N, CA, C and O atoms as a CHARMM CRD file, in Angstrom:
* protein
*
  348
    1    1 MET  N     10.60700  52.69900  -3.69100 PROA 1      0.00000
    2    1 MET  CA    10.22400  52.13300  -4.96600 PROA 1      0.00000
    3    1 MET  C     11.30900  52.43600  -6.00300 PROA 1      0.00000
    4    1 MET  O     11.85500  53.53900  -6.03500 PROA 1      0.00000
    5    2 CYS  N     11.60800  51.47600  -6.82700 PROA 2      0.00000
    6    2 CYS  CA    12.64200  51.63700  -7.84900 PROA 2      0.00000
    7    2 CYS  C     12.13900  52.51100  -8.98500 PROA 2      0.00000
    8    2 CYS  O     11.00000  52.38300  -9.43700 PROA 2      0.00000
    9    3 GLU  N     12.99700  53.38600  -9.42800 PROA 3      0.00000
   10    3 GLU  CA    12.70000  54.19600 -10.59900 PROA 3      0.00000
   11    3 GLU  C     13.04800  53.39900 -11.85000 PROA 3      0.00000
   12    3 GLU  O     14.06500  52.70600 -11.88700 PROA 3      0.00000
   13    4 ILE  N     12.22000  53.49400 -12.85200 PROA 4      0.00000
   14    4 ILE  CA    12.44300  52.78400 -14.10900 PROA 4      0.00000
   15    4 ILE  C     13.78300  53.18400 -14.72900 PROA 4      0.00000
   16    4 ILE  O     14.50800  52.33100 -15.24100 PROA 4      0.00000
   17    5 LYS  N     14.11500  54.47700 -14.68600 PROA 5      0.00000
   18    5 LYS  CA    15.37900  54.93700 -15.26200 PROA 5      0.00000
   19    5 LYS  C     16.57500  54.31000 -14.55300 PROA 5      0.00000
   20    5 LYS  O     17.56300  53.95100 -15.19300 PROA 5      0.00000
   21    6 ASP  N     16.48400  54.17800 -13.22700 PROA 6      0.00000
   22    6 ASP  CA    17.57100  53.55000 -12.47100 PROA 6      0.00000
   23    6 ASP  C     17.72800  52.08400 -12.85000 PROA 6      0.00000
   24    6 ASP  O     18.84400  51.59900 -13.03700 PROA 6      0.00000
   25    7 LEU  N     16.60700  51.38300 -12.96200 PROA 7      0.00000
   26    7 LEU  CA    16.66800  49.97000 -13.34800 PROA 7      0.00000
   27    7 LEU  C     17.22800  49.80500 -14.75600 PROA 7      0.00000
   28    7 LEU  O     18.02400  48.90100 -15.00700 PROA 7      0.00000
   29    8 ALA  N     16.81700  50.66900 -15.66800 PROA 8      0.00000
   30    8 ALA  CA    17.32700  50.60100 -17.04100 PROA 8      0.00000
   31    8 ALA  C     18.83300  50.83400 -17.06400 PROA 8      0.00000
   32    8 ALA  O     19.55500  50.18300 -17.82000 PROA 8      0.00000
   33    9 ARG  N     19.30400  51.76000 -16.24100 PROA 9      0.00000
   34    9 ARG  CA    20.73800  52.05900 -16.14700 PROA 9      0.00000
   35    9 ARG  C     21.50300  50.83200 -15.66300 PROA 9      0.00000
   36    9 ARG  O     22.54800  50.48900 -16.21500 PROA 9      0.00000
   37   10 ILE  N     20.98700  50.18100 -14.64300 PROA 10     0.00000
   38   10 ILE  CA    21.63700  48.99100 -14.08700 PROA 10     0.00000
   39   10 ILE  C     21.65800  47.86100 -15.10900 PROA 10     0.00000
   40   10 ILE  O     22.69700  47.23700 -15.32400 PROA 10     0.00000
   41   11 PHE  N     20.53200  47.59700 -15.73200 PROA 11     0.00000
   42   11 PHE  CA    20.47200  46.48500 -16.68300 PROA 11     0.00000
   43   11 PHE  C     21.24800  46.77000 -17.96800 PROA 11     0.00000
   44   11 PHE  O     21.70200  45.84400 -18.64100 PROA 11     0.00000
   45   12 ARG  N     21.39800  48.04500 -18.30600 PROA 12     0.00000
   46   12 ARG  CA    22.24300  48.40300 -19.44800 PROA 12     0.00000
   47   12 ARG  C     23.69000  47.99700 -19.15000 PROA 12     0.00000
   48   12 ARG  O     24.39500  47.49500 -20.02600 PROA 12     0.00000
   49   13 ALA  N     24.11700  48.21800 -17.92400 PROA 13     0.00000
   50   13 ALA  CA    25.47400  47.82700 -17.52500 PROA 13     0.00000
   51   13 ALA  C     25.62700  46.31500 -17.49100 PROA 13     0.00000
   52   13 ALA  O     26.64300  45.78100 -17.93600 PROA 13     0.00000
   53   14 LEU  N     24.62400  45.62400 -16.96600 PROA 14     0.00000
   54   14 LEU  CA    24.69800  44.16900 -16.84000 PROA 14     0.00000
   55   14 LEU  C     24.53400  43.45400 -18.17600 PROA 14     0.00000
   56   14 LEU  O     24.85100  42.26900 -18.28400 PROA 14     0.00000
   57   15 GLY  N     24.04800  44.14900 -19.18200 PROA 15     0.00000
   58   15 GLY  CA    23.78500  43.53900 -20.47500 PROA 15     0.00000
   59   15 GLY  C     25.01100  43.33400 -21.34600 PROA 15     0.00000
   60   15 GLY  O     24.90700  42.77800 -22.44000 PROA 15     0.00000
   61   16 ASN  N     26.16300  43.77100 -20.88000 PROA 16     0.00000
   62   16 ASN  CA    27.40000  43.60500 -21.63700 PROA 16     0.00000
   63   16 ASN  C     28.28600  42.59600 -20.91100 PROA 16     0.00000
   64   16 ASN  O     28.51700  42.72200 -19.70900 PROA 16     0.00000
   65   17 GLU  N     28.78000  41.59800 -21.63700 PROA 17     0.00000
   66   17 GLU  CA    29.55900  40.52400 -21.00500 PROA 17     0.00000
   67   17 GLU  C     30.79700  41.04400 -20.27600 PROA 17     0.00000
   68   17 GLU  O     31.07400  40.60900 -19.15800 PROA 17     0.00000
   69   18 THR  N     31.53600  41.95100 -20.87500 PROA 18     0.00000
   70   18 THR  CA    32.74900  42.46400 -20.23000 PROA 18     0.00000
   71   18 THR  C     32.40800  43.23300 -18.96900 PROA 18     0.00000
   72   18 THR  O     33.06300  43.05500 -17.94200 PROA 18     0.00000
   73   19 ARG  N     31.38900  44.08900 -19.02800 PROA 19     0.00000
   74   19 ARG  CA    31.00600  44.84600 -17.83100 PROA 19     0.00000
   75   19 ARG  C     30.48300  43.92000 -16.74300 PROA 19     0.00000
   76   19 ARG  O     30.75100  44.13900 -15.56200 PROA 19     0.00000
   77   20 LEU  N     29.74300  42.89400 -17.12600 PROA 20     0.00000
   78   20 LEU  CA    29.24500  41.93500 -16.14200 PROA 20     0.00000
   79   20 LEU  C     30.41100  41.20300 -15.48000 PROA 20     0.00000
   80   20 LEU  O     30.40000  40.99400 -14.26700 PROA 20     0.00000
   81   21 ARG  N     31.40800  40.81500 -16.25900 PROA 21     0.00000
   82   21 ARG  CA    32.59700  40.16000 -15.68700 PROA 21     0.00000
   83   21 ARG  C     33.30900  41.08600 -14.69900 PROA 21     0.00000
   84   21 ARG  O     33.73200  40.65900 -13.62500 PROA 21     0.00000
   85   22 ILE  N     33.43500  42.35500 -15.07800 PROA 22     0.00000
   86   22 ILE  CA    34.07600  43.33300 -14.19300 PROA 22     0.00000
   87   22 ILE  C     33.29400  43.45200 -12.89300 PROA 22     0.00000
   88   22 ILE  O     33.87700  43.40200 -11.81000 PROA 22     0.00000
   89   23 LEU  N     31.98600  43.60700 -12.99300 PROA 23     0.00000
   90   23 LEU  CA    31.15800  43.76900 -11.79900 PROA 23     0.00000
   91   23 LEU  C     31.20600  42.53500 -10.90600 PROA 23     0.00000
   92   23 LEU  O     31.21800  42.65400  -9.68100 PROA 23     0.00000
   93   24 MET  N     31.23300  41.35700 -11.51100 PROA 24     0.00000
   94   24 MET  CA    31.34100  40.13700 -10.71200 PROA 24     0.00000
   95   24 MET  C     32.69200  40.08600  -9.99800 PROA 24     0.00000
   96   24 MET  O     32.78700  39.58300  -8.87800 PROA 24     0.00000
   97   25 MET  N     33.71400  40.59600 -10.63300 PROA 25     0.00000
   98   25 MET  CA    35.05800  40.62100 -10.05100 PROA 25     0.00000
   99   25 MET  C     35.12700  41.55400  -8.84600 PROA 25     0.00000
  100   25 MET  O     35.83900  41.26000  -7.88500 PROA 25     0.00000
  101   26 ILE  N     34.40900  42.66200  -8.87700 PROA 26     0.00000
  102   26 ILE  CA    34.52400  43.65200  -7.80300 PROA 26     0.00000
  103   26 ILE  C     33.32700  43.65800  -6.85400 PROA 26     0.00000
  104   26 ILE  O     33.19900  44.56500  -6.03100 PROA 26     0.00000
  105   27 LYS  N     32.45600  42.66500  -6.95500 PROA 27     0.00000
  106   27 LYS  CA    31.25100  42.65600  -6.11100 PROA 27     0.00000
  107   27 LYS  C     31.57100  42.55200  -4.62200 PROA 27     0.00000
  108   27 LYS  O     30.79200  43.01900  -3.79100 PROA 27     0.00000
  109   28 ASP  N     32.70800  41.94700  -4.27500 PROA 28     0.00000
  110   28 ASP  CA    33.05800  41.76300  -2.86400 PROA 28     0.00000
  111   28 ASP  C     34.04100  42.80200  -2.34400 PROA 28     0.00000
  112   28 ASP  O     34.45300  42.72800  -1.18600 PROA 28     0.00000
  113   29 GLY  N     34.41900  43.75500  -3.16200 PROA 29     0.00000
  114   29 GLY  CA    35.33400  44.79500  -2.71200 PROA 29     0.00000
  115   29 GLY  C     36.12900  45.36700  -3.86400 PROA 29     0.00000
  116   29 GLY  O     36.11900  44.84000  -4.97600 PROA 29     0.00000
  117   30 GLU  N     36.82000  46.45700  -3.57400 PROA 30     0.00000
  118   30 GLU  CA    37.53000  47.14300  -4.64700 PROA 30     0.00000
  119   30 GLU  C     38.72600  46.33600  -5.15000 PROA 30     0.00000
  120   30 GLU  O     39.32700  45.54400  -4.42500 PROA 30     0.00000
  121   31 ARG  N     39.03700  46.56800  -6.40200 PROA 31     0.00000
  122   31 ARG  CA    40.16600  45.91200  -7.06300 PROA 31     0.00000
  123   31 ARG  C     40.85200  46.94200  -7.96100 PROA 31     0.00000
  124   31 ARG  O     40.21900  47.87000  -8.46500 PROA 31     0.00000
  125   32 CYS  N     42.15100  46.75700  -8.14600 PROA 32     0.00000
  126   32 CYS  CA    42.85900  47.65100  -9.06500 PROA 32     0.00000
  127   32 CYS  C     42.65500  47.15600 -10.49200 PROA 32     0.00000
  128   32 CYS  O     42.33800  45.99000 -10.72600 PROA 32     0.00000
  129   33 VAL  N     42.84100  48.05800 -11.42500 PROA 33     0.00000
  130   33 VAL  CA    42.63500  47.73300 -12.83200 PROA 33     0.00000
  131   33 VAL  C     43.48800  46.53700 -13.24000 PROA 33     0.00000
  132   33 VAL  O     43.02600  45.67200 -13.98300 PROA 33     0.00000
  133   34 CYS  N     44.73300  46.48300 -12.76000 PROA 34     0.00000
  134   34 CYS  CA    45.61800  45.37800 -13.15400 PROA 34     0.00000
  135   34 CYS  C     45.05400  44.02900 -12.71600 PROA 34     0.00000
  136   34 CYS  O     45.19500  43.04600 -13.44400 PROA 34     0.00000
  137   35 GLU  N     44.42000  43.95500 -11.54900 PROA 35     0.00000
  138   35 GLU  CA    43.79600  42.70500 -11.08900 PROA 35     0.00000
  139   35 GLU  C     42.60300  42.33500 -11.96900 PROA 35     0.00000
  140   35 GLU  O     42.40900  41.16900 -12.31500 PROA 35     0.00000
  141   36 ILE  N     41.81900  43.33100 -12.32000 PROA 36     0.00000
  142   36 ILE  CA    40.63500  43.09500 -13.14900 PROA 36     0.00000
  143   36 ILE  C     41.05500  42.59400 -14.52900 PROA 36     0.00000
  144   36 ILE  O     40.48800  41.62900 -15.04100 PROA 36     0.00000
  145   37 VAL  N     42.04600  43.25000 -15.12700 PROA 37     0.00000
  146   37 VAL  CA    42.54100  42.85700 -16.45300 PROA 37     0.00000
  147   37 VAL  C     42.98700  41.40200 -16.44000 PROA 37     0.00000
  148   37 VAL  O     42.63800  40.62800 -17.33200 PROA 37     0.00000
  149   38 SER  N     43.75800  41.03600 -15.42700 PROA 38     0.00000
  150   38 SER  CA    44.27600  39.67100 -15.32500 PROA 38     0.00000
  151   38 SER  C     43.15100  38.65400 -15.13800 PROA 38     0.00000
  152   38 SER  O     43.15700  37.59100 -15.76000 PROA 38     0.00000
  153   39 ALA  N     42.19900  38.98100 -14.29000 PROA 39     0.00000
  154   39 ALA  CA    41.13100  38.03300 -13.95100 PROA 39     0.00000
  155   39 ALA  C     40.14900  37.80100 -15.09700 PROA 39     0.00000
  156   39 ALA  O     39.70100  36.67500 -15.30900 PROA 39     0.00000
  157   40 ILE  N     39.81600  38.84800 -15.83100 PROA 40     0.00000
  158   40 ILE  CA    38.79800  38.67300 -16.87800 PROA 40     0.00000
  159   40 ILE  C     39.40200  38.45700 -18.26300 PROA 40     0.00000
  160   40 ILE  O     38.68100  38.27000 -19.24300 PROA 40     0.00000
  161   41 GLU  N     40.72500  38.48400 -18.33200 PROA 41     0.00000
  162   41 GLU  CA    41.44900  38.19600 -19.57700 PROA 41     0.00000
  163   41 GLU  C     40.99300  39.06000 -20.74600 PROA 41     0.00000
  164   41 GLU  O     40.66700  38.56600 -21.82600 PROA 41     0.00000
  165   42 ARG  N     40.98300  40.34800 -20.49800 PROA 42     0.00000
  166   42 ARG  CA    40.68500  41.33200 -21.54000 PROA 42     0.00000
  167   42 ARG  C     41.85000  42.32500 -21.57800 PROA 42     0.00000
  168   42 ARG  O     42.58200  42.45800 -20.59700 PROA 42     0.00000
  169   43 ALA  N     42.02200  43.00900 -22.68500 PROA 43     0.00000
  170   43 ALA  CA    43.08400  44.00600 -22.81400 PROA 43     0.00000
  171   43 ALA  C     42.80700  45.18600 -21.88600 PROA 43     0.00000
  172   43 ALA  O     41.65400  45.53500 -21.63400 PROA 43     0.00000
  173   44 GLN  N     43.87300  45.78900 -21.38600 PROA 44     0.00000
  174   44 GLN  CA    43.73600  46.90400 -20.44700 PROA 44     0.00000
  175   44 GLN  C     42.92200  48.05600 -21.03000 PROA 44     0.00000
  176   44 GLN  O     42.07000  48.59500 -20.32400 PROA 44     0.00000
  177   45 PRO  N     43.14100  48.46100 -22.28600 PROA 45     0.00000
  178   45 PRO  CA    42.30900  49.54800 -22.82700 PROA 45     0.00000
  179   45 PRO  C     40.81600  49.19300 -22.86200 PROA 45     0.00000
  180   45 PRO  O     39.96700  50.05000 -22.61800 PROA 45     0.00000
  181   46 THR  N     40.50500  47.94500 -23.16100 PROA 46     0.00000
  182   46 THR  CA    39.10900  47.49400 -23.18500 PROA 46     0.00000
  183   46 THR  C     38.49800  47.58500 -21.79600 PROA 46     0.00000
  184   46 THR  O     37.38200  48.07800 -21.63300 PROA 46     0.00000
  185   47 VAL  N     39.22800  47.11100 -20.80000 PROA 47     0.00000
  186   47 VAL  CA    38.74500  47.16200 -19.41700 PROA 47     0.00000
  187   47 VAL  C     38.54000  48.61100 -18.98900 PROA 47     0.00000
  188   47 VAL  O     37.53100  48.93700 -18.36400 PROA 47     0.00000
  189   48 SER  N     39.48300  49.47400 -19.31800 PROA 48     0.00000
  190   48 SER  CA    39.37000  50.88600 -18.93500 PROA 48     0.00000
  191   48 SER  C     38.15100  51.55200 -19.56200 PROA 48     0.00000
  192   48 SER  O     37.47900  52.35300 -18.91300 PROA 48     0.00000
  193   49 ILE  N     37.86400  51.22900 -20.81200 PROA 49     0.00000
  194   49 ILE  CA    36.68100  51.78800 -21.48100 PROA 49     0.00000
  195   49 ILE  C     35.40700  51.37000 -20.74600 PROA 49     0.00000
  196   49 ILE  O     34.52100  52.19200 -20.51100 PROA 49     0.00000
  197   50 HSD  N     35.32200  50.10100 -20.38700 PROA 50     0.00000
  198   50 HSD  CA    34.12500  49.60900 -19.70100 PROA 50     0.00000
  199   50 HSD  C     34.02700  50.15000 -18.27500 PROA 50     0.00000
  200   50 HSD  O     32.92900  50.43400 -17.79700 PROA 50     0.00000
  201   51 LEU  N     35.15300  50.29500 -17.60000 PROA 51     0.00000
  202   51 LEU  CA    35.13300  50.88500 -16.25800 PROA 51     0.00000
  203   51 LEU  C     34.66800  52.33700 -16.32000 PROA 51     0.00000
  204   51 LEU  O     33.90900  52.78600 -15.46100 PROA 51     0.00000
  205   52 ARG  N     35.11700  53.06000 -17.32100 PROA 52     0.00000
  206   52 ARG  CA    34.67200  54.45300 -17.48000 PROA 52     0.00000
  207   52 ARG  C     33.16400  54.50900 -17.71400 PROA 52     0.00000
  208   52 ARG  O     32.47900  55.37000 -17.16100 PROA 52     0.00000
  209   53 LYS  N     32.64700  53.59100 -18.53400 PROA 53     0.00000
  210   53 LYS  CA    31.20300  53.53400 -18.79300 PROA 53     0.00000
  211   53 LYS  C     30.44400  53.25500 -17.49500 PROA 53     0.00000
  212   53 LYS  O     29.43100  53.89600 -17.21300 PROA 53     0.00000
  213   54 LEU  N     30.94000  52.29400 -16.70600 PROA 54     0.00000
  214   54 LEU  CA    30.30100  51.97200 -15.42500 PROA 54     0.00000
  215   54 LEU  C     30.34700  53.16200 -14.47400 PROA 54     0.00000
  216   54 LEU  O     29.40200  53.39900 -13.72200 PROA 54     0.00000
  217   55 GLU  N     31.44200  53.90400 -14.50800 PROA 55     0.00000
  218   55 GLU  CA    31.55300  55.09700 -13.66500 PROA 55     0.00000
  219   55 GLU  C     30.58700  56.17700 -14.14900 PROA 55     0.00000
  220   55 GLU  O     29.93600  56.83500 -13.33800 PROA 55     0.00000
  221   56 ASP  N     30.49100  56.36000 -15.45400 PROA 56     0.00000
  222   56 ASP  CA    29.54900  57.33900 -16.01800 PROA 56     0.00000
  223   56 ASP  C     28.10000  56.99300 -15.66900 PROA 56     0.00000
  224   56 ASP  O     27.27100  57.88700 -15.49300 PROA 56     0.00000
  225   57 LEU  N     27.79700  55.69600 -15.57000 PROA 57     0.00000
  226   57 LEU  CA    26.45000  55.24700 -15.21000 PROA 57     0.00000
  227   57 LEU  C     26.18500  55.34800 -13.70500 PROA 57     0.00000
  228   57 LEU  O     25.06500  55.10200 -13.25800 PROA 57     0.00000
  229   58 GLY  N     27.21000  55.70700 -12.92300 PROA 58     0.00000
  230   58 GLY  CA    27.04900  55.84700 -11.47700 PROA 58     0.00000
  231   58 GLY  C     27.04200  54.52800 -10.73000 PROA 58     0.00000
  232   58 GLY  O     26.54000  54.45000  -9.60800 PROA 58     0.00000
  233   59 ILE  N     27.59400  53.49200 -11.34100 PROA 59     0.00000
  234   59 ILE  CA    27.57900  52.16000 -10.73000 PROA 59     0.00000
  235   59 ILE  C     28.85700  51.87900  -9.96100 PROA 59     0.00000
  236   59 ILE  O     28.82500  51.19500  -8.93800 PROA 59     0.00000
  237   60 VAL  N     29.99000  52.40100 -10.44200 PROA 60     0.00000
  238   60 VAL  CA    31.26000  52.22400  -9.74100 PROA 60     0.00000
  239   60 VAL  C     31.89500  53.58600  -9.49400 PROA 60     0.00000
  240   60 VAL  O     31.55300  54.58300 -10.13200 PROA 60     0.00000
  241   61 SER  N     32.82700  53.59500  -8.55200 PROA 61     0.00000
  242   61 SER  CA    33.64900  54.78200  -8.34100 PROA 61     0.00000
  243   61 SER  C     35.10200  54.34000  -8.33500 PROA 61     0.00000
  244   61 SER  O     35.40700  53.16200  -8.15100 PROA 61     0.00000
  245   62 SER  N     35.98800  55.29800  -8.53900 PROA 62     0.00000
  246   62 SER  CA    37.40900  54.97800  -8.58300 PROA 62     0.00000
  247   62 SER  C     38.17200  55.86100  -7.61100 PROA 62     0.00000
  248   62 SER  O     37.72700  56.93900  -7.21800 PROA 62     0.00000
  249   63 ARG  N     39.34100  55.35400  -7.24200 PROA 63     0.00000
  250   63 ARG  CA    40.27400  56.15900  -6.45800 PROA 63     0.00000
  251   63 ARG  C     41.66900  55.79400  -6.92500 PROA 63     0.00000
  252   63 ARG  O     41.94500  54.65100  -7.28800 PROA 63     0.00000
  253   64 LYS  N     42.53100  56.77900  -6.90800 PROA 64     0.00000
  254   64 LYS  CA    43.89800  56.56900  -7.37000 PROA 64     0.00000
  255   64 LYS  C     44.82200  56.46700  -6.16400 PROA 64     0.00000
  256   64 LYS  O     44.72200  57.24500  -5.21500 PROA 64     0.00000
  257   65 GLU  N     45.71700  55.49700  -6.22300 PROA 65     0.00000
  258   65 GLU  CA    46.72600  55.31900  -5.18200 PROA 65     0.00000
  259   65 GLU  C     48.05800  55.10700  -5.88700 PROA 65     0.00000
  260   65 GLU  O     48.32500  54.02700  -6.41400 PROA 65     0.00000
  261   66 GLY  N     48.88500  56.13400  -5.89500 PROA 66     0.00000
  262   66 GLY  CA    50.12100  56.06800  -6.67300 PROA 66     0.00000
  263   66 GLY  C     49.78200  55.96900  -8.14700 PROA 66     0.00000
  264   66 GLY  O     49.04600  56.79700  -8.68300 PROA 66     0.00000
  265   67 LYS  N     50.32900  54.94500  -8.80300 PROA 67     0.00000
  266   67 LYS  CA    50.03800  54.73900 -10.22400 PROA 67     0.00000
  267   67 LYS  C     48.83400  53.83100 -10.44600 PROA 67     0.00000
  268   67 LYS  O     48.37900  53.67100 -11.57800 PROA 67     0.00000
  269   68 SER  N     48.32000  53.24000  -9.38500 PROA 68     0.00000
  270   68 SER  CA    47.20800  52.29100  -9.50500 PROA 68     0.00000
  271   68 SER  C     45.86900  52.98700  -9.32700 PROA 68     0.00000
  272   68 SER  O     45.74300  53.93500  -8.55100 PROA 68     0.00000
  273   69 VAL  N     44.86900  52.50000 -10.06100 PROA 69     0.00000
  274   69 VAL  CA    43.49800  52.99100  -9.91700 PROA 69     0.00000
  275   69 VAL  C     42.64600  51.82400  -9.43600 PROA 69     0.00000
  276   69 VAL  O     42.67900  50.73600 -10.01000 PROA 69     0.00000
  277   70 TYR  N     41.88500  52.06700  -8.37500 PROA 70     0.00000
  278   70 TYR  CA    41.03600  51.04700  -7.76900 PROA 70     0.00000
  279   70 TYR  C     39.57500  51.38900  -8.02200 PROA 70     0.00000
  280   70 TYR  O     39.18000  52.55400  -7.97200 PROA 70     0.00000
  281   71 TYR  N     38.78200  50.36100  -8.29200 PROA 71     0.00000
  282   71 TYR  CA    37.35000  50.53700  -8.55700 PROA 71     0.00000
  283   71 TYR  C     36.53400  49.71900  -7.57300 PROA 71     0.00000
  284   71 TYR  O     36.93800  48.63800  -7.14400 PROA 71     0.00000
  285   72 ARG  N     35.36600  50.26600  -7.22600 PROA 72     0.00000
  286   72 ARG  CA    34.42900  49.54500  -6.36400 PROA 72     0.00000
  287   72 ARG  C     33.01300  49.89200  -6.79600 PROA 72     0.00000
  288   72 ARG  O     32.75900  50.94500  -7.38100 PROA 72     0.00000
  289   73 ILE  N     32.10200  48.98400  -6.49400 PROA 73     0.00000
  290   73 ILE  CA    30.68700  49.21500  -6.79700 PROA 73     0.00000
  291   73 ILE  C     30.10800  50.13500  -5.72200 PROA 73     0.00000
  292   73 ILE  O     30.31500  49.91300  -4.52900 PROA 73     0.00000
  293   74 VAL  N     29.39100  51.15600  -6.14900 PROA 74     0.00000
  294   74 VAL  CA    28.79500  52.09600  -5.19700 PROA 74     0.00000
  295   74 VAL  C     27.27600  51.97400  -5.11800 PROA 74     0.00000
  296   74 VAL  O     26.65200  52.59600  -4.25800 PROA 74     0.00000
  297   75 ASP  N     26.68300  51.19200  -5.99100 PROA 75     0.00000
  298   75 ASP  CA    25.23200  50.99100  -5.98400 PROA 75     0.00000
  299   75 ASP  C     24.94100  49.60900  -5.40100 PROA 75     0.00000
  300   75 ASP  O     25.17600  48.59300  -6.05400 PROA 75     0.00000
  301   76 ASP  N     24.43200  49.57800  -4.18100 PROA 76     0.00000
  302   76 ASP  CA    24.17700  48.31000  -3.48600 PROA 76     0.00000
  303   76 ASP  C     23.19300  47.41600  -4.23100 PROA 76     0.00000
  304   76 ASP  O     23.24200  46.19400  -4.09500 PROA 76     0.00000
  305   77 ARG  N     22.30200  48.01200  -5.01300 PROA 77     0.00000
  306   77 ARG  CA    21.35400  47.19800  -5.78700 PROA 77     0.00000
  307   77 ARG  C     22.08700  46.33500  -6.81000 PROA 77     0.00000
  308   77 ARG  O     21.67500  45.20800  -7.08600 PROA 77     0.00000
  309   78 VAL  N     23.16200  46.86000  -7.36700 PROA 78     0.00000
  310   78 VAL  CA    23.95300  46.10300  -8.34300 PROA 78     0.00000
  311   78 VAL  C     24.59700  44.90000  -7.66600 PROA 78     0.00000
  312   78 VAL  O     24.60400  43.80200  -8.22100 PROA 78     0.00000
  313   79 ILE  N     25.13300  45.10300  -6.47800 PROA 79     0.00000
  314   79 ILE  CA    25.73600  43.99100  -5.72700 PROA 79     0.00000
  315   79 ILE  C     24.68400  42.92500  -5.45200 PROA 79     0.00000
  316   79 ILE  O     24.94800  41.73500  -5.62400 PROA 79     0.00000
  317   80 ALA  N     23.50300  43.33600  -5.02900 PROA 80     0.00000
  318   80 ALA  CA    22.43000  42.37800  -4.72800 PROA 80     0.00000
  319   80 ALA  C     22.02700  41.59100  -5.97200 PROA 80     0.00000
  320   80 ALA  O     21.83200  40.37700  -5.90000 PROA 80     0.00000
  321   81 ILE  N     21.90200  42.26400  -7.10300 PROA 81     0.00000
  322   81 ILE  CA    21.52200  41.58600  -8.34800 PROA 81     0.00000
  323   81 ILE  C     22.59000  40.58400  -8.75400 PROA 81     0.00000
  324   81 ILE  O     22.26900  39.45500  -9.12500 PROA 81     0.00000
  325   82 ILE  N     23.84800  40.97800  -8.69100 PROA 82     0.00000
  326   82 ILE  CA    24.93800  40.07700  -9.08000 PROA 82     0.00000
  327   82 ILE  C     24.98200  38.86200  -8.16800 PROA 82     0.00000
  328   82 ILE  O     25.17100  37.74000  -8.63800 PROA 82     0.00000
  329   83 LYS  N     24.81000  39.07500  -6.87500 PROA 83     0.00000
  330   83 LYS  CA    24.82200  37.93600  -5.94800 PROA 83     0.00000
  331   83 LYS  C     23.65400  36.99300  -6.22100 PROA 83     0.00000
  332   83 LYS  O     23.80100  35.77900  -6.08300 PROA 83     0.00000
  333   84 MET  N     22.50300  37.52800  -6.60300 PROA 84     0.00000
  334   84 MET  CA    21.36900  36.66800  -6.96000 PROA 84     0.00000
  335   84 MET  C     21.66500  35.87000  -8.22300 PROA 84     0.00000
  336   84 MET  O     21.27400  34.70800  -8.32900 PROA 84     0.00000
  337   85 LEU  N     22.34900  36.47900  -9.17400 PROA 85     0.00000
  338   85 LEU  CA    22.68600  35.80000 -10.42200 PROA 85     0.00000
  339   85 LEU  C     23.69800  34.68200 -10.21200 PROA 85     0.00000
  340   85 LEU  O     23.74300  33.72800 -10.98900 PROA 85     0.00000
  341   86 CYS  N     24.50100  34.79400  -9.17600 PROA 86     0.00000
  342   86 CYS  CA    25.58400  33.83700  -8.93100 PROA 86     0.00000
  343   86 CYS  C     25.17200  32.68300  -8.03000 PROA 86     0.00000
  344   86 CYS  O     26.02300  31.89000  -7.62900 PROA 86     0.00000
  345   87 ILE  N     23.91300  32.56900  -7.70700 PROA 87     0.00000
  346   87 ILE  CA    23.45000  31.49400  -6.81300 PROA 87     0.00000
  347   87 ILE  C     23.55400  30.16300  -7.50600 PROA 87     0.00000
  348   87 ILE  O     23.21400  29.13400  -6.92200 PROA 87     0.00000
């Protein structure tokens, strides 16, 4: 059964246009920040702020490879919700 706090956390993330764009971009696999910035046409500092928020909410995780940072969704419920929204 879903916890109300978990659902509120997910919908708080989805309620922001930039975060929703980021999540839609990475729903099928991890992407580096530079790819996300280019795809959603937002400034790099703006994207980084939203990625940090998503990480703080426990929705994405990051890994560093050289100078690049890659992000992926770690909450499968978020992937399922995004895929339902994109039908």
